[in-house]
N, CA, C and O atoms as CSV, one atom per row, in Angstrom:
chain,resi,resn,atom,element,x,y,z
A,1,MET,N,N,2.672,-7.043,8.145
A,1,MET,CA,C,2.140,-5.795,8.527
A,1,MET,C,C,1.778,-5.032,7.272
A,1,MET,O,O,2.577,-4.836,6.357
A,2,ASN,N,N,0.479,-4.600,7.287
A,2,ASN,CA,C,-0.010,-3.836,6.118
A,2,ASN,C,C,0.375,-2.356,6.262
A,2,ASN,O,O,0.408,-1.823,7.370
A,3,ARG,N,N,0.650,-1.734,5.185
A,3,ARG,CA,C,1.036,-0.329,5.228
A,3,ARG,C,C,0.218,0.509,4.194
A,3,ARG,O,O,-0.254,0.005,3.176
A,4,THR,N,N,0.093,1.746,4.509
A,4,THR,CA,C,-0.516,2.748,3.545
A,4,THR,C,C,0.484,2.871,2.378
A,4,THR,O,O,1.633,2.435,2.437
A,5,VAL,N,N,-0.058,3.512,1.295
A,5,VAL,CA,C,0.909,3.789,0.210
A,5,VAL,C,C,1.997,4.680,0.628
A,5,VAL,O,O,3.134,4.488,0.197
A,6,LYS,N,N,1.730,5.644,1.440
A,6,LYS,CA,C,2.718,6.644,1.933
A,6,LYS,C,C,3.801,5.844,2.771
A,6,LYS,O,O,4.991,6.118,2.616
A,7,GLU,N,N,3.415,4.893,3.624
A,7,GLU,CA,C,4.328,4.151,4.386
A,7,GLU,C,C,5.146,3.166,3.519
A,7,GLU,O,O,6.334,2.947,3.755
A,8,ALA,N,N,4.467,2.578,2.502
A,8,ALA,CA,C,5.149,1.702,1.640
A,8,ALA,C,C,6.187,2.413,0.843
A,8,ALA,O,O,7.248,1.854,0.565
A,9,ALA,N,N,5.907,3.656,0.458
A,9,ALA,CA,C,6.882,4.428,-0.313
A,9,ALA,C,C,8.148,4.731,0.533
A,9,ALA,O,O,9.275,4.731,0.037
A,10,GLN,N,N,7.893,4.991,1.844
A,10,GLN,CA,C,8.974,5.302,2.742
A,10,GLN,C,C,9.907,4.057,2.947
A,10,GLN,O,O,11.133,4.145,3.016
A,11,VAL,N,N,9.228,2.941,3.032
A,11,VAL,CA,C,10.038,1.566,3.131
A,11,VAL,C,C,10.884,1.379,1.854
A,11,VAL,O,O,12.027,0.929,1.927
A,12,LEU,N,N,10.332,1.717,0.718
A,12,LEU,CA,C,10.966,1.521,-0.499
A,12,LEU,C,C,12.000,2.634,-0.790
A,12,LEU,O,O,12.855,2.498,-1.664
A,13,GLY,N,N,11.891,3.703,-0.048
A,13,GLY,CA,C,12.895,4.786,-0.257
A,13,GLY,C,C,12.519,5.705,-1.437
A,13,GLY,O,O,13.400,6.318,-2.040
A,14,ILE,N,N,11.273,5.799,-1.755
A,14,ILE,CA,C,10.897,6.652,-2.883
A,14,ILE,C,C,9.742,7.566,-2.512
A,14,ILE,O,O,9.167,7.416,-1.434
A,15,ALA,N,N,9.407,8.457,-3.330
A,15,ALA,CA,C,8.288,9.428,-3.003
A,15,ALA,C,C,6.947,8.698,-3.215
A,15,ALA,O,O,6.846,7.773,-4.020
A,16,GLU,N,N,5.923,9.146,-2.465
A,16,GLU,CA,C,4.585,8.593,-2.540
A,16,GLU,C,C,4.069,8.816,-3.904
A,16,GLU,O,O,3.452,7.917,-4.474
A,17,SER,N,N,4.286,9.971,-4.469
A,17,SER,CA,C,3.864,10.373,-5.830
A,17,SER,C,C,4.496,9.412,-6.840
A,17,SER,O,O,3.810,8.987,-7.770
A,18,GLN,N,N,5.758,9.058,-6.698
A,18,GLN,CA,C,6.413,8.183,-7.626
A,18,GLN,C,C,5.826,6.786,-7.534
A,18,GLN,O,O,5.684,6.123,-8.561
A,19,LEU,N,N,5.470,6.299,-6.312
A,19,LEU,CA,C,4.941,5.019,-6.200
A,19,LEU,C,C,3.539,4.986,-6.737
A,19,LEU,O,O,3.169,3.978,-7.340
A,20,ARG,N,N,2.730,6.002,-6.568
A,20,ARG,CA,C,1.406,6.074,-7.113
A,20,ARG,C,C,1.479,6.130,-8.645
A,20,ARG,O,O,0.635,5.542,-9.321
A,21,ALA,N,N,2.512,6.856,-9.217
A,21,ALA,CA,C,2.589,6.946,-10.661
A,21,ALA,C,C,2.920,5.578,-11.218
A,21,ALA,O,O,2.378,5.205,-12.258
A,22,HIS,N,N,3.811,4.794,-10.554
A,22,HIS,CA,C,4.170,3.464,-10.922
A,22,HIS,C,C,2.911,2.595,-10.993
A,22,HIS,O,O,2.625,1.953,-12.004
A,23,LEU,N,N,2.153,2.601,-9.850
A,23,LEU,CA,C,0.898,1.812,-9.773
A,23,LEU,C,C,-0.051,2.169,-10.911
A,23,LEU,O,O,-0.698,1.299,-11.494
A,24,ARG,N,N,-0.122,3.456,-11.214
A,24,ARG,CA,C,-1.052,3.788,-12.434
A,24,ARG,C,C,-0.436,3.279,-13.652
A,24,ARG,O,O,-1.173,2.819,-14.524
A,25,SER,N,N,0.857,3.305,-13.822
A,25,SER,CA,C,1.531,2.867,-15.159
A,25,SER,C,C,1.300,1.376,-15.375
A,25,SER,O,O,1.224,0.906,-16.510
A,26,ILE,N,N,1.188,0.641,-14.275
A,26,ILE,CA,C,1.008,-0.827,-14.410
A,26,ILE,C,C,-0.490,-1.189,-14.375
A,26,ILE,O,O,-0.844,-2.368,-14.375
A,27,ASN,N,N,-1.356,-0.180,-14.346
A,27,ASN,CA,C,-2.837,-0.330,-14.245
A,27,ASN,C,C,-3.236,-0.991,-13.056
A,27,ASN,O,O,-4.173,-1.788,-13.092
A,28,ALA,N,N,-2.569,-0.721,-11.907
A,28,ALA,CA,C,-3.042,-1.302,-10.609
A,28,ALA,C,C,-4.036,-0.297,-9.903
A,28,ALA,O,O,-4.812,-0.663,-9.021
A,29,LEU,N,N,-3.949,0.980,-10.358
A,29,LEU,CA,C,-4.883,1.971,-9.850
A,29,LEU,C,C,-5.759,2.577,-10.896
A,29,LEU,O,O,-5.318,2.774,-12.029
A,30,ASN,N,N,-6.966,2.876,-10.565
A,30,ASN,CA,C,-7.851,3.626,-11.426
A,30,ASN,C,C,-7.429,5.028,-11.444
A,30,ASN,O,O,-6.508,5.401,-10.717
A,31,ARG,N,N,-8.085,5.881,-12.281
A,31,ARG,CA,C,-7.822,7.369,-12.257
A,31,ARG,C,C,-8.134,8.035,-10.995
A,31,ARG,O,O,-7.521,9.052,-10.669
A,32,ASP,N,N,-9.100,7.498,-10.223
A,32,ASP,CA,C,-9.578,8.120,-8.994
A,32,ASP,C,C,-8.713,7.606,-7.769
A,32,ASP,O,O,-9.024,7.927,-6.622
A,33,GLY,N,N,-7.660,6.831,-8.031
A,33,GLY,CA,C,-6.899,6.275,-6.930
A,33,GLY,C,C,-7.307,4.964,-6.342
A,33,GLY,O,O,-6.610,4.443,-5.471
A,34,THR,N,N,-8.365,4.427,-6.764
A,34,THR,CA,C,-8.893,3.161,-6.150
A,34,THR,C,C,-8.153,2.079,-6.888
A,34,THR,O,O,-7.514,2.278,-7.921
A,35,LEU,N,N,-8.298,0.820,-6.231
A,35,LEU,CA,C,-7.582,-0.253,-6.721
A,35,LEU,C,C,-8.364,-0.793,-7.947
A,35,LEU,O,O,-9.594,-0.827,-7.909
A,36,ALA,N,N,-7.669,-1.218,-9.040
A,36,ALA,CA,C,-8.156,-1.733,-10.269
A,36,ALA,C,C,-8.739,-3.161,-9.888
A,36,ALA,O,O,-8.213,-3.856,-9.019
A,37,ALA,N,N,-9.790,-3.520,-10.553
A,37,ALA,CA,C,-10.520,-4.768,-10.305
A,37,ALA,C,C,-9.671,-6.041,-10.391
A,37,ALA,O,O,-9.851,-6.985,-9.621
A,38,ARG,N,N,-8.762,-6.035,-11.332
A,38,ARG,CA,C,-7.932,-7.235,-11.471
A,38,ARG,C,C,-6.893,-7.452,-10.283
A,38,ARG,O,O,-6.287,-8.516,-10.155
A,39,HIS,N,N,-6.738,-6.435,-9.477
A,39,HIS,CA,C,-5.816,-6.581,-8.337
A,39,HIS,C,C,-6.602,-6.918,-6.992
A,39,HIS,O,O,-5.971,-7.201,-5.973
A,40,ILE,N,N,-7.896,-6.885,-7.011
A,40,ILE,CA,C,-8.663,-7.133,-5.861
A,40,ILE,C,C,-8.505,-8.602,-5.572
A,40,ILE,O,O,-8.719,-9.437,-6.451
A,41,GLY,N,N,-8.113,-8.950,-4.286
A,41,GLY,CA,C,-7.923,-10.266,-3.872
A,41,GLY,C,C,-6.633,-10.944,-4.314
A,41,GLY,O,O,-6.482,-12.161,-4.208
A,42,GLY,N,N,-5.732,-10.152,-4.800
A,42,GLY,CA,C,-4.437,-10.601,-5.240
A,42,GLY,C,C,-3.476,-10.839,-4.106
A,42,GLY,O,O,-2.488,-11.544,-4.314
A,43,GLY,N,N,-3.685,-10.312,-2.939
A,43,GLY,CA,C,-2.763,-10.432,-1.861
A,43,GLY,C,C,-1.640,-9.505,-1.739
A,43,GLY,O,O,-0.805,-9.631,-0.842
A,44,LYS,N,N,-1.592,-8.488,-2.699
A,44,LYS,CA,C,-0.595,-7.414,-2.669
A,44,LYS,C,C,-1.111,-6.129,-2.302
A,44,LYS,O,O,-0.500,-5.397,-1.524
A,45,LEU,N,N,-2.237,-5.812,-2.839
A,45,LEU,CA,C,-2.858,-4.505,-2.536
A,45,LEU,C,C,-4.265,-4.732,-2.140
A,45,LEU,O,O,-4.872,-5.717,-2.560
A,46,PHE,N,N,-4.819,-3.851,-1.335
A,46,PHE,CA,C,-6.232,-3.882,-1.064
A,46,PHE,C,C,-6.716,-2.511,-0.542
A,46,PHE,O,O,-5.929,-1.664,-0.122
A,47,MET,N,N,-8.075,-2.338,-0.593
A,47,MET,CA,C,-8.695,-1.086,-0.063
A,47,MET,C,C,-9.238,-1.349,1.256
A,47,MET,O,O,-10.056,-2.255,1.415
A,48,ASP,N,N,-8.817,-0.579,2.269
A,48,ASP,CA,C,-9.191,-0.718,3.727
A,48,ASP,C,C,-10.395,0.332,3.944
A,48,ASP,O,O,-10.145,1.536,3.887
A,49,PRO,N,N,-11.603,-0.095,4.174
A,49,PRO,CA,C,-12.694,0.747,4.368
A,49,PRO,C,C,-12.509,1.461,5.819
A,49,PRO,O,O,-12.143,0.826,6.808
A,50,ARG,N,N,-12.784,2.768,5.834
A,50,ARG,CA,C,-12.707,3.458,7.132
A,50,ARG,C,C,-13.871,4.441,7.317
A,50,ARG,O,O,-14.623,4.682,6.373
A,51,VAL,N,N,-14.015,4.964,8.424
A,51,VAL,CA,C,-15.080,5.867,8.705
A,51,VAL,C,C,-14.630,6.961,9.693
A,51,VAL,O,O,-13.829,6.720,10.597
A,52,THR,N,N,-15.155,8.122,9.492
A,52,THR,CA,C,-14.867,9.240,10.418
A,52,THR,C,C,-16.203,10.030,10.657
A,52,THR,O,O,-17.143,9.962,9.865
A,53,GLU,N,N,-16.223,10.757,11.766
A,53,GLU,CA,C,-17.476,11.548,12.041
A,53,GLU,C,C,-16.963,12.917,12.369
A,53,GLU,O,O,-16.645,13.197,13.524
A,54,PRO,N,N,-16.870,13.816,11.341
A,54,PRO,CA,C,-16.533,15.217,11.654
A,54,PRO,C,C,-17.557,15.870,12.509
A,54,PRO,O,O,-18.743,15.769,12.197
A,55,LYS,N,N,-17.182,16.543,13.581
A,55,LYS,CA,C,-18.237,17.161,14.480
A,55,LYS,C,C,-18.991,18.249,13.757
A,55,LYS,O,O,-20.182,18.373,14.041
A,56,ARG,N,N,-18.507,18.978,12.945
A,56,ARG,CA,C,-19.172,20.014,12.272
A,56,ARG,C,C,-20.266,19.497,11.251
A,56,ARG,O,O,-21.233,20.197,10.949
A,57,LEU,N,N,-20.061,18.262,10.751
A,57,LEU,CA,C,-21.114,17.638,9.924
A,57,LEU,C,C,-22.095,16.905,10.629
A,57,LEU,O,O,-23.251,16.901,10.204
A,58,GLY,N,N,-21.738,16.187,11.809
A,58,GLY,CA,C,-22.657,15.424,12.491
A,58,GLY,C,C,-23.101,14.122,11.839
A,58,GLY,O,O,-24.039,13.477,12.308
A,59,ILE,N,N,-22.428,13.734,10.755
A,59,ILE,CA,C,-22.803,12.409,10.132
A,59,ILE,C,C,-21.470,11.649,9.896
A,59,ILE,O,O,-20.385,12.230,9.915
A,60,ARG,N,N,-21.611,10.314,9.672
A,60,ARG,CA,C,-20.469,9.522,9.490
A,60,ARG,C,C,-20.013,9.601,8.037
A,60,ARG,O,O,-20.848,9.542,7.134
A,61,LYS,N,N,-18.669,9.737,7.778
A,61,LYS,CA,C,-18.296,9.827,6.368
A,61,LYS,C,C,-17.346,8.662,6.089
A,61,LYS,O,O,-16.322,8.529,6.759
A,62,HIS,N,N,-17.689,7.778,5.062
A,62,HIS,CA,C,-17.021,6.617,4.724
A,62,HIS,C,C,-15.987,6.903,3.654
A,62,HIS,O,O,-16.223,7.731,2.773
A,63,TYR,N,N,-14.829,6.226,3.714
A,63,TYR,CA,C,-13.818,6.392,2.724
A,63,TYR,C,C,-12.923,5.127,2.786
A,63,TYR,O,O,-12.955,4.364,3.751
A,64,ALA,N,N,-12.131,4.945,1.718
A,64,ALA,CA,C,-11.197,3.801,1.642
A,64,ALA,C,C,-9.780,4.249,1.470
A,64,ALA,O,O,-9.472,5.257,0.834
A,65,VAL,N,N,-8.920,3.441,2.077
A,65,VAL,CA,C,-7.425,3.743,1.936
A,65,VAL,C,C,-6.813,2.568,1.272
A,65,VAL,O,O,-7.068,1.412,1.609
A,66,LEU,N,N,-5.949,2.912,0.262
A,66,LEU,CA,C,-5.185,1.899,-0.389
A,66,LEU,C,C,-4.048,1.393,0.454
A,66,LEU,O,O,-3.233,2.172,0.947
A,67,MET,N,N,-3.989,0.050,0.626
A,67,MET,CA,C,-3.031,-0.505,1.517
A,67,MET,C,C,-2.143,-1.475,0.734
A,67,MET,O,O,-2.552,-2.015,-0.294
A,68,VAL,N,N,-0.917,-1.687,1.238
A,68,VAL,CA,C,0.093,-2.561,0.550
A,68,VAL,C,C,0.410,-3.680,1.604
A,68,VAL,O,O,0.667,-3.371,2.767
A,69,THR,N,N,0.389,-4.906,1.205
A,69,THR,CA,C,0.786,-6.006,2.171
A,69,THR,C,C,2.291,-6.222,2.054
A,69,THR,O,O,2.959,-5.649,1.193
A,70,GLU,N,N,2.828,-7.110,2.996
A,70,GLU,CA,C,4.214,-7.338,2.910
A,70,GLU,C,C,4.602,-8.011,1.644
A,70,GLU,O,O,5.672,-7.680,1.134
A,71,ALA,N,N,3.855,-8.925,1.067
A,71,ALA,CA,C,3.957,-9.468,-0.246
A,71,ALA,C,C,4.052,-8.405,-1.306
A,71,ALA,O,O,4.852,-8.481,-2.238
A,72,GLY,N,N,3.206,-7.407,-1.132
A,72,GLY,CA,C,3.128,-6.222,-1.977
A,72,GLY,C,C,4.375,-5.494,-2.063
A,72,GLY,O,O,4.780,-5.079,-3.149
A,73,ILE,N,N,5.084,-5.291,-0.856
A,73,ILE,CA,C,6.327,-4.550,-0.707
A,73,ILE,C,C,7.345,-5.272,-1.586
A,73,ILE,O,O,8.035,-4.655,-2.397
A,74,ASP,N,N,7.423,-6.591,-1.410
A,74,ASP,CA,C,8.470,-7.396,-2.159
A,74,ASP,C,C,8.246,-7.298,-3.665
A,74,ASP,O,O,9.187,-7.156,-4.445
A,75,TRP,N,N,6.887,-7.382,-4.076
A,75,TRP,CA,C,6.470,-7.352,-5.412
A,75,TRP,C,C,6.827,-5.974,-6.063
A,75,TRP,O,O,7.368,-5.941,-7.168
A,76,LEU,N,N,6.515,-4.824,-5.358
A,76,LEU,CA,C,6.867,-3.562,-5.948
A,76,LEU,C,C,8.346,-3.281,-5.959
A,76,LEU,O,O,8.841,-2.672,-6.907
A,77,ALA,N,N,9.110,-3.721,-4.891
A,77,ALA,CA,C,10.511,-3.605,-4.914
A,77,ALA,C,C,11.191,-4.317,-6.128
A,77,ALA,O,O,12.123,-3.788,-6.733
A,78,LYS,N,N,10.699,-5.503,-6.446
A,78,LYS,CA,C,11.179,-6.290,-7.610
A,78,LYS,C,C,10.876,-5.533,-8.930
A,78,LYS,O,O,11.695,-5.518,-9.848
A,79,GLN,N,N,9.770,-4.953,-8.993
A,79,GLN,CA,C,9.298,-4.190,-10.270
A,79,GLN,C,C,10.131,-2.920,-10.358
A,79,GLN,O,O,10.500,-2.520,-11.463
A,80,LEU,N,N,10.444,-2.267,-9.238
A,80,LEU,CA,C,11.102,-0.997,-9.336
A,80,LEU,C,C,12.609,-1.087,-9.286
A,80,LEU,O,O,13.318,-0.082,-9.346
A,81,GLY,N,N,13.095,-2.358,-9.172
A,81,GLY,CA,C,14.549,-2.697,-9.145
A,81,GLY,C,C,15.240,-2.179,-7.823
A,81,GLY,O,O,16.380,-1.715,-7.828
A,82,ILE,N,N,14.466,-2.292,-6.700
A,82,ILE,CA,C,14.946,-1.881,-5.443
A,82,ILE,C,C,15.394,-3.153,-4.648
A,82,ILE,O,O,14.619,-4.086,-4.437
A,83,ALA,N,N,16.657,-3.131,-4.234
A,83,ALA,CA,C,17.220,-4.343,-3.477
A,83,ALA,C,C,16.790,-4.251,-2.081
A,83,ALA,O,O,16.889,-3.201,-1.445
A,84,ILE,N,N,16.281,-5.408,-1.563
A,84,ILE,CA,C,15.838,-5.475,-0.140
A,84,ILE,C,C,16.832,-6.395,0.567
A,84,ILE,O,O,17.061,-7.532,0.153
A,85,THR,N,N,17.406,-5.876,1.629
A,85,THR,CA,C,18.414,-6.642,2.354
A,85,THR,C,C,17.797,-7.639,3.286
A,85,THR,O,O,17.007,-7.285,4.162
A,86,GLU,N,N,18.156,-8.889,3.101
A,86,GLU,CA,C,17.617,-9.880,4.087
A,86,GLU,C,C,18.397,-9.895,5.320
A,86,GLU,O,O,19.625,-9.979,5.294
A,87,VAL,N,N,17.699,-9.814,6.434
A,87,VAL,CA,C,18.267,-9.878,7.710
A,87,VAL,C,C,17.876,-11.145,8.419
A,87,VAL,O,O,16.689,-11.393,8.633
A,88,PRO,N,N,18.874,-11.978,8.801
A,88,PRO,CA,C,18.459,-13.195,9.456
A,88,PRO,C,C,17.708,-12.965,10.829
A,88,PRO,O,O,17.989,-12.010,11.553
A,89,ALA,N,N,16.828,-13.810,11.115
A,89,ALA,CA,C,15.972,-13.764,12.370
A,89,ALA,C,C,16.951,-14.064,13.509
A,89,ALA,O,O,17.860,-14.884,13.378
A,90,LYS,N,N,16.730,-13.364,14.638
A,90,LYS,CA,C,17.562,-13.679,15.868
A,90,LYS,C,C,17.019,-14.878,16.443
A,90,LYS,O,O,15.820,-15.135,16.338
A,91,ASP,N,N,17.857,-15.657,17.067
A,91,ASP,CA,C,17.461,-16.886,17.804
A,91,ASP,C,C,16.841,-16.441,19.145
A,91,ASP,O,O,17.582,-15.860,19.938
A,92,SER,N,N,15.556,-16.658,19.471
A,92,SER,CA,C,15.014,-16.203,20.644
A,92,SER,C,C,15.218,-17.119,21.844
A,92,SER,O,O,14.863,-16.784,22.974
A,93,ALA,N,N,15.779,-18.240,21.578
A,93,ALA,CA,C,16.084,-19.193,22.653
A,93,ALA,C,C,17.183,-18.639,23.585
A,93,ALA,O,O,18.231,-18.224,23.091
A,94,ALA,N,N,16.995,-18.620,24.798
A,94,ALA,CA,C,18.106,-18.097,25.744
A,94,ALA,C,C,18.516,-19.112,26.730
A,94,ALA,O,O,19.391,-18.851,27.556
């Protein structure tokens, strides 16, 4: 499941601003908040293109949202020293 940066920060138990600051410190984000070129296609972070059409403007507005993959959550937790508890999968056979 892919998550926004805000959702990823909640999963990791830190503030969104703290997560964004960490991503900037490791040069994963550009100054404008977009994904740095070296992380494109890495499988941990990606930009999700979206569109909205505000009624007052009458035109479509395109934007991109920074997303974190499940592998990215593990990667960030390891970098930040956050322990993730492994929960065994339940046996679905009944």
